[in-house]
N, C-alpha and C positions, 0 to 999 in steps of 0.2 A: 504493500499500500504506499502510495507516495504522500508527500506532504499536503498536496491539494485535497486528497481524500480525507485526510484527518481533519483539515480545517473545515471541510464541508460537513463532516459529522458533528464537529463542535458547533458550528453555526446552526445546524438543524436542531440539535438538542437545545440550544439557547432559544430558538424560535418556538419550539414545542413548549418549553417551560413558560415563556411569556404568554403563549396562547392559552395554556391551562390556567395561569394566574388570572387572565382576563375572564375566562369562563367561570371560574370560581367567584370572582367579584360580581359578575352579572347574576349568577345564581343566588348569591346572598342578597343582592338588591331586590330580585324578584320575590324572594322569600319574605323580606321586610315589607314589601308592598302588600303581599297577600296577608301578612299578619295584621297590618294596619286596616285592610279592608274587612277582615273577619272581625276585628275588634269593633270596628264602626258598625257592622251589622248586628253584633250582639248587643251593643249599647243602644241601638235603634229599636230594639224590642220594647214595646210599652209594658209598663207595670200593670199587672192584672188585679188591681185593687178592687175592681167592681164586683169580683167573684166572692169577696169576703162577706157580702150581704146575702149570699144565697145559702140555702139549707145545706147541711153537711152531707146529706145522702146524694146530692146532685154531682155528676161528673166522675162517679166512681166506677160505673159500669159502661161497657161498650156493647152495643147491639151488633153482633156478628152474623145474624141471620137475615139482615136486611137485603 
């Protein structure tokens, strides 16, 4: 193997390392965005305080024969 081959391998390894670093950074950013979106959706769920006035036997059974 000549010197050019060794330098090409070294350059390729450096490029692959940079490419992987960029991919990991983008994956982390996408994960952060999804976390923020999920948190916003969870916080958007309204409090269900209106059901506190209902009798205790309501909402305990599900009609599965309908």
